N, C-alpha and C positions, 0 to 999 in steps of 0.2 A: 113392143113388149116392155113391161116395166122392169125395173132393176130387181124388184122382189121376186118376180117370176124367174128371172135369169139365175139368181142366187139359189132359189129352190131347186131348179132343174140341175144345176151344177152339184148341189149337195146330194140329190138323189142319184145322179150318175156316179158320183164318187163312192157312195154306199154300195152300189151294184158292182163296181170294179173291185172293191176291197173284199167282197165275198168270194170273188174268183181267185184271189190270192190264197185263200184258205181251202180251196176245193181239193179233194183227194184226186189223185191221178186215176184215170179209168183203167179197166182191165187191159184194154188194148195198149195203152201207153206203157204199162208195167211190162207186158209181154214184149213190146218193142224194145224197151230198155234192156231186157235180158237177152234178146236176140242180138242186139248191137254189141253187148258185152261179150257174148260168145264169139262173134265175128272178130272183135278186137283181140281176143285171146288167141284165135287161130292165126291172125296176122302177126302178133307178137312172137308166137312160137316159130313161125316161118322166118321172121326176121332174125330170131336168135340162131336158127340153124344156118342161115346164110351170112351171119356177121363175119366180116373180115378183120376188123380191128377190135381192140379191147373197148374202145369208146362205143362202137356200134353195139357190142355185146351188152355193155352196161345199160345203154338206152333201151335195148330190146327187153332186158330183164325188168327195168323200171316200168315199161309199158305193160308187160305181162302182169306184174303185181297190181298195177292200177286197174287193168281190165278184170282181174280176178276179184278185186275189191268191189268194182261196179256190179259184177255178177252177183256177189253175195248180197249187196244192198238191194238189188232188184228182186232177188228171191225172198229176202226178208220183207220187203214191201208187199210182195204178192201174198206172203203167208199171213202177215199181221195187219196190213193196210186196209183190208176190206172187212174186218170184223166190226160188227155192230152188236153191242151188248144190250140185252133187255132182261131186266131182273125177273121177268115173268117166264123166262125160258127154263127149260128142264135142267140146265146146268147150275141154276141158282136155287138151292134149297138148304134148309138147316142141316148143318153137319157137313156140307160140301165146302169146297175151297173157292175163294175169290181169285180170279185170274190175276197174275202179277201186273198186267197192264193197268188194271183198275185200282191197284194199291199205290199208285203213284200219287204224289202230293196234290196234283190239280184235281183229282177226283175226291179227295178226302174233305169231309164237311167239318170245318173247324168251328163254325158258328151254329152249332146244332140247335141252340135255343131259338134262333131266328127261323129255323126250318120246322119248328114245333116238334122237336125230337127230344126224347129223354136223354139225360147225361149218359154218355157211354161208360160202362164199367171200366175199372183199371185194366189196362192192357188191350182195350178194344177201341175201335174208331168207327164212325159213321162214314160210309162211302156212297156217293150219289151215282146211280146208274140210270141215266135218262131222267124220268120223273120219279123214280123209285129210290129207296134208301136201303142199304144193307149194313148191318152191324157185324163187323168182322174182327177177329183177333189180329193185332198188329203184327205179331211175330210170325204167325203161321198162315193167316188168311182164312182161318176156319170161320164159316158163317154161323153166327149165333141167332140172328133175327132178320126178318125182311119186313119192310113197310112199303106197300104199293101206293103210289100217288094216283092222282086223278088222270 
């Protein structure tokens, strides 16, 4: 094999592995995380009941707080992690509200002229949802206009 072939194969393999790093956890993994957090909560509560010294009690309380935090994170991931927004869906219409997740900075289109969009009116911003664009009020998220891409 030539060195060019080796370099190309390494580059392709690294691209494949980097996409795995950004993959969303599956439903099964999220449920498993929640299940493990609930088990940890039960264990921490049991340890707290059977603690003999102040140190064991402090550790059990710390473990309980950590497990409760993990459970909240797993529930949050389950609730918001699997959402996929499509501006052609029924929740996107003039007069409706743009979800808070889509009003974050990385969805906002700052270079609207490069996307062949009109300048947003004062107090509005363009938001990209997939291949579509939504013009929404900055303060309230009220949808003023929709442009569907190809």
